[in-house]
All heavy atoms as TSV, in Angstrom:
chain	resi	resn	atom	element	x	y	z
A	1	MET	N	N	-4.544	-3.694	-25.497
A	1	MET	CA	C	-3.935	-2.899	-24.467
A	1	MET	C	C	-4.520	-3.327	-23.115
A	1	MET	O	O	-5.726	-3.432	-22.964
A	1	MET	CB	C	-4.203	-1.430	-24.742
A	1	MET	CG	C	-3.386	-0.506	-23.909
A	1	MET	SD	S	-3.744	1.213	-24.327
A	1	MET	CE	C	-2.275	1.596	-25.196
A	2	ALA	N	N	-3.672	-3.555	-22.157
A	2	ALA	CA	C	-4.121	-4.008	-20.839
A	2	ALA	C	C	-4.289	-2.828	-19.890
A	2	ALA	O	O	-3.590	-1.827	-19.981
A	2	ALA	CB	C	-3.098	-4.970	-20.259
A	3	ASP	N	N	-5.222	-2.968	-18.973
A	3	ASP	CA	C	-5.419	-1.977	-17.923
A	3	ASP	C	C	-4.442	-2.312	-16.803
A	3	ASP	O	O	-4.563	-3.365	-16.173
A	3	ASP	CB	C	-6.864	-2.030	-17.428
A	3	ASP	CG	C	-7.163	-0.957	-16.400
A	3	ASP	OD1	O	-6.258	-0.186	-16.034
A	3	ASP	OD2	O	-8.324	-0.893	-15.950
A	4	VAL	N	N	-3.480	-1.466	-16.566
A	4	VAL	CA	C	-2.436	-1.761	-15.571
A	4	VAL	C	C	-2.492	-0.813	-14.376
A	4	VAL	O	O	-1.482	-0.526	-13.754
A	4	VAL	CB	C	-1.029	-1.729	-16.209
A	4	VAL	CG1	C	-0.855	-2.865	-17.187
A	4	VAL	CG2	C	-0.776	-0.391	-16.880
A	5	ARG	N	N	-3.658	-0.344	-14.054
A	5	ARG	CA	C	-3.800	0.562	-12.914
A	5	ARG	C	C	-3.444	-0.156	-11.618
A	5	ARG	O	O	-3.761	-1.325	-11.426
A	5	ARG	CB	C	-5.224	1.062	-12.811
A	5	ARG	CG	C	-5.619	1.937	-13.939
A	5	ARG	CD	C	-7.022	2.413	-13.735
A	5	ARG	NE	N	-7.649	2.518	-15.041
A	5	ARG	CZ	C	-8.845	3.017	-15.236
A	5	ARG	NH1	N	-9.560	3.424	-14.221
A	5	ARG	NH2	N	-9.337	3.080	-16.446
A	6	LYS	N	N	-2.803	0.591	-10.741
A	6	LYS	CA	C	-2.470	0.071	-9.408
A	6	LYS	C	C	-2.816	1.136	-8.384
A	6	LYS	O	O	-2.725	2.333	-8.651
A	6	LYS	CB	C	-0.977	-0.247	-9.317
A	6	LYS	CG	C	-0.553	-1.371	-10.209
A	6	LYS	CD	C	0.886	-1.717	-10.007
A	6	LYS	CE	C	1.245	-2.862	-10.945
A	6	LYS	NZ	N	2.501	-3.452	-10.598
A	7	SER	N	N	-3.151	0.687	-7.197
A	7	SER	CA	C	-3.428	1.639	-6.124
A	7	SER	C	C	-2.104	2.096	-5.504
A	7	SER	O	O	-1.058	1.468	-5.694
A	7	SER	CB	C	-4.302	0.977	-5.054
A	7	SER	OG	O	-3.549	0.000	-4.352
A	8	ASN	N	N	-2.175	3.172	-4.771
A	8	ASN	CA	C	-0.973	3.638	-4.066
A	8	ASN	C	C	-0.485	2.580	-3.077
A	8	ASN	O	O	0.715	2.400	-2.911
A	8	ASN	CB	C	-1.251	4.954	-3.356
A	8	ASN	CG	C	-1.383	6.109	-4.321
A	8	ASN	OD1	O	-1.082	5.986	-5.508
A	8	ASN	ND2	N	-1.843	7.238	-3.824
A	9	ALA	N	N	-1.418	1.878	-2.451
A	9	ALA	CA	C	-1.037	0.812	-1.516
A	9	ALA	C	C	-0.289	-0.301	-2.249
A	9	ALA	O	O	0.688	-0.846	-1.722
A	9	ALA	CB	C	-2.273	0.248	-0.815
A	10	ASP	N	N	-0.728	-0.621	-3.473
A	10	ASP	CA	C	-0.020	-1.630	-4.281
A	10	ASP	C	C	1.409	-1.180	-4.572
A	10	ASP	O	O	2.355	-1.962	-4.480
A	10	ASP	CB	C	-0.735	-1.878	-5.612
A	10	ASP	CG	C	-2.087	-2.548	-5.466
A	10	ASP	OD1	O	-2.317	-3.233	-4.452
A	10	ASP	OD2	O	-2.914	-2.376	-6.391
A	11	ILE	N	N	1.548	0.074	-4.943
A	11	ILE	CA	C	2.870	0.611	-5.280
A	11	ILE	C	C	3.783	0.611	-4.063
A	11	ILE	O	O	4.947	0.213	-4.141
A	11	ILE	CB	C	2.742	2.017	-5.889
A	11	ILE	CG1	C	2.032	1.905	-7.241
A	11	ILE	CG2	C	4.107	2.694	-6.026
A	11	ILE	CD1	C	1.564	3.214	-7.819
A	12	ILE	N	N	3.266	1.022	-2.913
A	12	ILE	CA	C	4.063	1.021	-1.682
A	12	ILE	C	C	4.483	-0.403	-1.332
A	12	ILE	O	O	5.636	-0.640	-0.969
A	12	ILE	CB	C	3.279	1.690	-0.526
A	12	ILE	CG1	C	3.185	3.201	-0.790
A	12	ILE	CG2	C	3.941	1.406	0.823
A	12	ILE	CD1	C	2.240	3.947	0.119
A	13	SER	N	N	3.574	-1.356	-1.474
A	13	SER	CA	C	3.912	-2.763	-1.208
A	13	SER	C	C	5.023	-3.247	-2.137
A	13	SER	O	O	5.937	-3.967	-1.713
A	13	SER	CB	C	2.685	-3.654	-1.371
A	13	SER	OG	O	1.748	-3.380	-0.380
A	14	GLU	N	N	4.955	-2.844	-3.397
A	14	GLU	CA	C	5.993	-3.243	-4.350
A	14	GLU	C	C	7.337	-2.600	-4.023
A	14	GLU	O	O	8.388	-3.241	-4.146
A	14	GLU	CB	C	5.561	-2.904	-5.772
A	14	GLU	CG	C	4.454	-3.804	-6.262
A	14	GLU	CD	C	4.018	-3.505	-7.673
A	14	GLU	OE1	O	4.738	-2.789	-8.407
A	14	GLU	OE2	O	2.947	-3.996	-8.060
A	15	ILE	N	N	7.318	-1.358	-3.592
A	15	ILE	CA	C	8.568	-0.694	-3.173
A	15	ILE	C	C	9.170	-1.440	-1.993
A	15	ILE	O	O	10.362	-1.716	-1.955
A	15	ILE	CB	C	8.312	0.789	-2.814
A	15	ILE	CG1	C	7.987	1.594	-4.079
A	15	ILE	CG2	C	9.518	1.389	-2.088
A	15	ILE	CD1	C	7.507	3.006	-3.808
A	16	GLU	N	N	8.342	-1.759	-1.026
A	16	GLU	CA	C	8.827	-2.452	0.169
A	16	GLU	C	C	9.352	-3.854	-0.161
A	16	GLU	O	O	10.316	-4.314	0.438
A	16	GLU	CB	C	7.702	-2.542	1.203
A	16	GLU	CG	C	7.234	-1.182	1.663
A	16	GLU	CD	C	7.494	-0.934	3.126
A	16	GLU	OE1	O	7.605	-1.882	3.882
A	16	GLU	OE2	O	7.568	0.244	3.487
A	17	ALA	N	N	8.730	-4.537	-1.123
A	17	ALA	CA	C	9.126	-5.906	-1.469
A	17	ALA	C	C	10.337	-5.969	-2.400
A	17	ALA	O	O	10.983	-7.013	-2.500
A	17	ALA	CB	C	7.946	-6.627	-2.122
A	18	ASP	N	N	10.657	-4.862	-3.038
A	18	ASP	CA	C	11.760	-4.836	-4.007
A	18	ASP	C	C	13.095	-5.044	-3.295
A	18	ASP	O	O	13.445	-4.306	-2.389
A	18	ASP	CB	C	11.761	-3.490	-4.725
A	18	ASP	CG	C	12.806	-3.387	-5.811
A	18	ASP	OD1	O	13.647	-4.299	-5.938
A	18	ASP	OD2	O	12.799	-2.383	-6.531
A	19	THR	N	N	13.815	-6.059	-3.728
A	19	THR	CA	C	15.128	-6.340	-3.122
A	19	THR	C	C	16.284	-5.967	-4.053
A	19	THR	O	O	17.432	-6.253	-3.746
A	19	THR	CB	C	15.243	-7.831	-2.753
A	19	THR	OG1	O	15.076	-8.614	-3.933
A	19	THR	CG2	C	14.218	-8.229	-1.712
A	20	THR	N	N	15.978	-5.334	-5.181
A	20	THR	CA	C	17.028	-4.960	-6.136
A	20	THR	C	C	17.728	-3.667	-5.750
A	20	THR	O	O	18.797	-3.366	-6.279
A	20	THR	CB	C	16.467	-4.826	-7.567
A	20	THR	OG1	O	15.516	-3.753	-7.604
A	20	THR	CG2	C	15.832	-6.130	-8.020
A	21	VAL	N	N	17.120	-2.911	-4.838
A	21	VAL	CA	C	17.701	-1.646	-4.373
A	21	VAL	C	C	17.826	-1.733	-2.861
A	21	VAL	O	O	16.861	-2.083	-2.178
A	21	VAL	CB	C	16.787	-0.458	-4.764
A	21	VAL	CG1	C	17.334	0.861	-4.250
A	21	VAL	CG2	C	16.575	-0.407	-6.263
A	22	PRO	N	N	18.996	-1.403	-2.309
A	22	PRO	CA	C	19.154	-1.432	-0.850
A	22	PRO	C	C	18.151	-0.493	-0.154
A	22	PRO	O	O	17.784	0.557	-0.694
A	22	PRO	CB	C	20.588	-0.947	-0.636
A	22	PRO	CG	C	21.282	-1.211	-1.931
A	22	PRO	CD	C	20.237	-1.042	-2.987
A	23	GLU	N	N	17.723	-0.889	1.036
A	23	GLU	CA	C	16.720	-0.121	1.780
A	23	GLU	C	C	17.113	1.337	1.955
A	23	GLU	O	O	16.271	2.232	1.803
A	23	GLU	CB	C	16.469	-0.762	3.153
A	23	GLU	CG	C	15.793	-2.109	3.081
A	23	GLU	CD	C	14.420	-2.060	2.440
A	23	GLU	OE1	O	13.635	-1.139	2.730
A	23	GLU	OE2	O	14.144	-2.944	1.623
A	24	GLU	N	N	18.364	1.601	2.275
A	24	GLU	CA	C	18.819	2.982	2.482
A	24	GLU	C	C	18.650	3.802	1.203
A	24	GLU	O	O	18.234	4.961	1.250
A	24	GLU	CB	C	20.274	2.997	2.936
A	24	GLU	CG	C	20.778	4.379	3.272
A	24	GLU	CD	C	22.200	4.354	3.821
A	24	GLU	OE1	O	22.451	3.614	4.780
A	24	GLU	OE2	O	23.031	5.080	3.259
A	25	GLU	N	N	18.953	3.201	0.066
A	25	GLU	CA	C	18.812	3.905	-1.211
A	25	GLU	C	C	17.346	4.132	-1.557
A	25	GLU	O	O	16.989	5.191	-2.078
A	25	GLU	CB	C	19.519	3.147	-2.326
A	25	GLU	CG	C	21.024	3.205	-2.198
A	25	GLU	CD	C	21.748	2.466	-3.308
A	25	GLU	OE1	O	21.198	2.348	-4.413
A	25	GLU	OE2	O	22.876	2.013	-3.052
A	26	LYS	N	N	16.495	3.149	-1.269
A	26	LYS	CA	C	15.058	3.332	-1.514
A	26	LYS	C	C	14.538	4.514	-0.710
A	26	LYS	O	O	13.796	5.352	-1.223
A	26	LYS	CB	C	14.266	2.082	-1.129
A	26	LYS	CG	C	14.323	0.991	-2.142
A	26	LYS	CD	C	13.236	-0.035	-1.907
A	26	LYS	CE	C	13.685	-1.124	-1.007
A	26	LYS	NZ	N	12.725	-2.223	-0.907
A	27	LEU	N	N	14.938	4.591	0.549
A	27	LEU	CA	C	14.492	5.682	1.407
A	27	LEU	C	C	14.989	7.023	0.866
A	27	LEU	O	O	14.250	8.007	0.851
A	27	LEU	CB	C	14.971	5.456	2.841
A	27	LEU	CG	C	14.345	6.318	3.906
A	27	LEU	CD1	C	12.836	6.174	3.921
A	27	LEU	CD2	C	14.927	5.985	5.259
A	28	GLN	N	N	16.228	7.073	0.408
A	28	GLN	CA	C	16.771	8.298	-0.181
A	28	GLN	C	C	15.962	8.715	-1.410
A	28	GLN	O	O	15.655	9.893	-1.587
A	28	GLN	CB	C	18.239	8.104	-0.568
A	28	GLN	CG	C	19.186	8.055	0.604
A	28	GLN	CD	C	19.305	9.404	1.291
A	28	GLN	OE1	O	19.295	10.443	0.659
A	28	GLN	NE2	N	19.411	9.371	2.607
A	29	ILE	N	N	15.619	7.754	-2.252
A	29	ILE	CA	C	14.836	8.048	-3.460
A	29	ILE	C	C	13.455	8.578	-3.089
A	29	ILE	O	O	13.015	9.607	-3.607
A	29	ILE	CB	C	14.721	6.798	-4.355
A	29	ILE	CG1	C	16.088	6.448	-4.946
A	29	ILE	CG2	C	13.684	7.012	-5.452
A	29	ILE	CD1	C	16.169	5.064	-5.578
A	30	VAL	N	N	12.791	7.894	-2.179
A	30	VAL	CA	C	11.436	8.299	-1.792
A	30	VAL	C	C	11.454	9.661	-1.108
A	30	VAL	O	O	10.634	10.529	-1.405
A	30	VAL	CB	C	10.784	7.231	-0.876
A	30	VAL	CG1	C	9.502	7.745	-0.268
A	30	VAL	CG2	C	10.520	5.962	-1.656
A	31	GLN	N	N	12.399	9.886	-0.206
A	31	GLN	CA	C	12.404	11.119	0.573
A	31	GLN	C	C	13.012	12.315	-0.151
A	31	GLN	O	O	12.682	13.452	0.177
A	31	GLN	CB	C	13.126	10.901	1.896
A	31	GLN	CG	C	12.352	9.997	2.823
A	31	GLN	CD	C	12.973	9.844	4.190
A	31	GLN	OE1	O	14.167	10.065	4.370
A	31	GLN	NE2	N	12.179	9.454	5.152
A	32	ASN	N	N	13.887	12.081	-1.124
A	32	ASN	CA	C	14.559	13.214	-1.761
A	32	ASN	C	C	14.191	13.441	-3.221
A	32	ASN	O	O	14.362	14.548	-3.723
A	32	ASN	CB	C	16.081	13.036	-1.655
A	32	ASN	CG	C	16.531	13.067	-0.218
A	32	ASN	OD1	O	16.305	14.040	0.486
A	32	ASN	ND2	N	17.145	12.000	0.239
A	33	ILE	N	N	13.713	12.427	-3.897
A	33	ILE	CA	C	13.350	12.586	-5.309
A	33	ILE	C	C	11.838	12.608	-5.480
A	33	ILE	O	O	11.295	13.440	-6.202
A	33	ILE	CB	C	13.993	11.480	-6.172
A	33	ILE	CG1	C	15.519	11.621	-6.108
A	33	ILE	CG2	C	13.487	11.553	-7.607
A	33	ILE	CD1	C	16.284	10.494	-6.759
A	34	MET	N	N	11.147	11.709	-4.800
A	34	MET	CA	C	9.697	11.604	-4.955
A	34	MET	C	C	8.940	12.582	-4.056
A	34	MET	O	O	7.773	12.867	-4.293
A	34	MET	CB	C	9.242	10.178	-4.636
A	34	MET	CG	C	9.954	9.104	-5.430
A	34	MET	SD	S	9.791	9.283	-7.196
A	34	MET	CE	C	8.150	8.690	-7.410
A	35	ASN	N	N	9.573	13.120	-3.046
A	35	ASN	CA	C	8.944	13.986	-2.057
A	35	ASN	C	C	8.316	15.218	-2.690
A	35	ASN	O	O	8.903	15.869	-3.538
A	35	ASN	CB	C	9.981	14.415	-1.025
A	35	ASN	CG	C	9.381	15.208	0.117
A	35	ASN	OD1	O	8.182	15.249	0.311
A	35	ASN	ND2	N	10.236	15.840	0.885
A	36	GLY	N	N	7.102	15.511	-2.267
A	36	GLY	CA	C	6.432	16.747	-2.660
A	36	GLY	C	C	5.809	16.735	-4.042
A	36	GLY	O	O	5.299	17.760	-4.488
A	37	ARG	N	N	5.829	15.619	-4.718
A	37	ARG	CA	C	5.221	15.528	-6.050
A	37	ARG	C	C	3.702	15.451	-5.897
A	37	ARG	O	O	3.177	15.106	-4.840
A	37	ARG	CB	C	5.717	14.289	-6.801
A	37	ARG	CG	C	7.193	14.123	-6.840
A	37	ARG	CD	C	7.805	14.948	-7.912
A	37	ARG	NE	N	9.261	14.750	-7.888
A	37	ARG	CZ	C	10.042	15.220	-8.791
A	37	ARG	NH1	N	9.550	15.918	-9.803
A	37	ARG	NH2	N	11.335	15.027	-8.721
A	38	TRP	N	N	2.980	15.738	-6.968
A	38	TRP	CA	C	1.507	15.744	-6.890
A	38	TRP	C	C	0.949	14.384	-6.519
A	38	TRP	O	O	-0.146	14.279	-5.971
A	38	TRP	CB	C	0.904	16.249	-8.199
A	38	TRP	CG	C	1.206	15.397	-9.397
A	38	TRP	CD1	C	2.260	15.552	-10.251
A	38	TRP	CD2	C	0.480	14.266	-9.856
A	38	TRP	NE1	N	2.225	14.572	-11.214
A	38	TRP	CE2	C	1.142	13.764	-11.010
A	38	TRP	CE3	C	-0.664	13.600	-9.428
A	38	TRP	CZ2	C	0.695	12.659	-11.715
A	38	TRP	CZ3	C	-1.107	12.495	-10.140
A	38	TRP	CH2	C	-0.433	12.044	-11.269
A	39	PHE	N	N	1.701	13.322	-6.745
A	39	PHE	CA	C	1.229	11.958	-6.494
A	39	PHE	C	C	1.832	11.334	-5.243
A	39	PHE	O	O	1.553	10.188	-4.937
A	39	PHE	CB	C	1.589	11.063	-7.689
A	39	PHE	CG	C	3.059	11.079	-8.023
A	39	PHE	CD1	C	3.966	10.315	-7.306
A	39	PHE	CD2	C	3.532	11.896	-9.035
A	39	PHE	CE1	C	5.322	10.354	-7.597
A	39	PHE	CE2	C	4.884	11.929	-9.338
A	39	PHE	CZ	C	5.773	11.156	-8.615
A	40	SER	N	N	2.678	12.065	-4.516
A	40	SER	CA	C	3.486	11.424	-3.472
A	40	SER	C	C	2.920	11.488	-2.059
A	40	SER	O	O	3.585	11.062	-1.122
A	40	SER	CB	C	4.901	12.015	-3.477
A	40	SER	OG	O	4.884	13.362	-3.027
A	41	GLY	N	N	1.726	11.967	-1.883
A	41	GLY	CA	C	1.172	12.103	-0.534
A	41	GLY	C	C	1.199	10.813	0.272
A	41	GLY	O	O	1.625	10.808	1.431
A	42	ASP	N	N	0.743	9.720	-0.317
A	42	ASP	CA	C	0.739	8.440	0.399
A	42	ASP	C	C	2.158	7.928	0.638
A	42	ASP	O	O	2.449	7.364	1.696
A	42	ASP	CB	C	-0.071	7.391	-0.356
A	42	ASP	CG	C	-1.569	7.679	-0.330
A	42	ASP	OD1	O	-2.027	8.392	0.585
A	42	ASP	OD2	O	-2.285	7.192	-1.216
A	43	LEU	N	N	3.048	8.129	-0.334
A	43	LEU	CA	C	4.458	7.740	-0.142
A	43	LEU	C	C	5.071	8.550	0.992
A	43	LEU	O	O	5.759	8.011	1.866
A	43	LEU	CB	C	5.274	7.991	-1.419
A	43	LEU	CG	C	5.127	7.031	-2.566
A	43	LEU	CD1	C	5.869	7.560	-3.781
A	43	LEU	CD2	C	5.638	5.657	-2.208
A	44	ASP	N	N	4.862	9.869	0.956
A	44	ASP	CA	C	5.415	10.745	1.989
A	44	ASP	C	C	4.924	10.331	3.373
A	44	ASP	O	O	5.708	10.267	4.329
A	44	ASP	CB	C	5.038	12.203	1.719
A	44	ASP	CG	C	5.611	12.750	0.427
A	44	ASP	OD1	O	6.575	12.170	-0.107
A	44	ASP	OD2	O	5.084	13.766	-0.062
A	45	SER	N	N	3.654	10.038	3.469
A	45	SER	CA	C	3.074	9.627	4.748
A	45	SER	C	C	3.624	8.279	5.205
A	45	SER	O	O	4.037	8.132	6.364
A	45	SER	CB	C	1.552	9.557	4.604
A	45	SER	OG	O	0.966	9.109	5.795
A	46	HIS	N	N	3.651	7.304	4.311
A	46	HIS	CA	C	4.099	5.957	4.670
A	46	HIS	C	C	5.567	5.934	5.096
A	46	HIS	O	O	5.935	5.239	6.038
A	46	HIS	CB	C	3.890	5.001	3.504
A	46	HIS	CG	C	4.320	3.604	3.788
A	46	HIS	ND1	N	3.525	2.716	4.480
A	46	HIS	CD2	C	5.471	2.948	3.526
A	46	HIS	CE1	C	4.177	1.569	4.610
A	46	HIS	NE2	N	5.361	1.677	4.029
A	47	PHE	N	N	6.402	6.683	4.380
A	47	PHE	CA	C	7.843	6.663	4.655
A	47	PHE	C	C	8.282	7.815	5.577
A	47	PHE	O	O	9.466	8.094	5.713
A	47	PHE	CB	C	8.626	6.702	3.343
A	47	PHE	CG	C	8.510	5.411	2.559
A	47	PHE	CD1	C	7.639	5.310	1.497
A	47	PHE	CD2	C	9.257	4.294	2.911
A	47	PHE	CE1	C	7.522	4.112	0.768
A	47	PHE	CE2	C	9.142	3.110	2.208
A	47	PHE	CZ	C	8.286	3.016	1.147
A	48	ASN	N	N	7.320	8.490	6.212
A	48	ASN	CA	C	7.590	9.568	7.164
A	48	ASN	C	C	8.500	10.645	6.575
A	48	ASN	O	O	9.442	11.107	7.225
A	48	ASN	CB	C	8.189	9.023	8.460
A	48	ASN	CG	C	7.269	8.058	9.145
A	48	ASN	OD1	O	6.091	8.326	9.291
A	48	ASN	ND2	N	7.784	6.919	9.556
A	49	THR	N	N	8.192	11.055	5.361
A	49	THR	CA	C	8.980	12.072	4.675
A	49	THR	C	C	8.553	13.448	5.156
A	49	THR	O	O	7.367	13.777	5.123
A	49	THR	CB	C	8.777	11.968	3.156
A	49	THR	OG1	O	9.123	10.644	2.758
A	49	THR	CG2	C	9.620	12.956	2.412
A	50	PRO	N	N	9.515	14.273	5.582
A	50	PRO	CA	C	9.147	15.637	6.008
A	50	PRO	C	C	8.560	16.423	4.834
A	50	PRO	O	O	9.012	16.286	3.701
A	50	PRO	CB	C	10.482	16.257	6.435
A	50	PRO	CG	C	11.438	15.126	6.569
A	50	PRO	CD	C	10.923	14.013	5.723
A	51	SER	N	N	7.583	17.244	5.117
A	51	SER	CA	C	6.928	18.036	4.080
A	51	SER	C	C	7.868	19.108	3.546
A	51	SER	O	O	8.636	19.720	4.293
A	51	SER	CB	C	5.683	18.710	4.660
A	51	SER	OG	O	5.109	19.563	3.696
A	52	LEU	N	N	7.787	19.339	2.251
A	52	LEU	CA	C	8.536	20.436	1.639
A	52	LEU	C	C	7.803	21.754	1.774
A	52	LEU	O	O	8.364	22.811	1.541
A	52	LEU	CB	C	8.753	20.143	0.144
A	52	LEU	CG	C	9.666	18.980	-0.191
A	52	LEU	CD1	C	9.694	18.752	-1.703
A	52	LEU	CD2	C	11.067	19.240	0.315
A	53	TRP	N	N	6.532	21.684	2.111
A	53	TRP	CA	C	5.718	22.899	2.152
A	53	TRP	C	C	5.399	23.240	3.540
A	53	TRP	O	O	4.753	23.435	4.253
A	53	TRP	CB	C	4.456	22.709	1.311
A	53	TRP	CG	C	4.738	21.989	0.043
A	53	TRP	CD1	C	4.341	20.738	-0.307
A	53	TRP	CD2	C	5.552	22.424	-1.062
A	53	TRP	NE1	N	4.823	20.388	-1.541
A	53	TRP	CE2	C	5.580	21.407	-2.027
A	53	TRP	CE3	C	6.267	23.585	-1.309
A	53	TRP	CZ2	C	6.268	21.515	-3.219
A	53	TRP	CZ3	C	6.950	23.680	-2.501
A	53	TRP	CH2	C	6.943	22.656	-3.439
């Protein structure tokens, strides 16, 4: 079994580099689906997502 841990910065870089999803759709996913989750603080901050709370 491999250790596949990634940092939040790694994940954000991968989201930004992904060309399989149009930028507008990525932003919609990050701001409307991922927003406010226990793990989304760095995503919310990076993508300027308004707080749900």
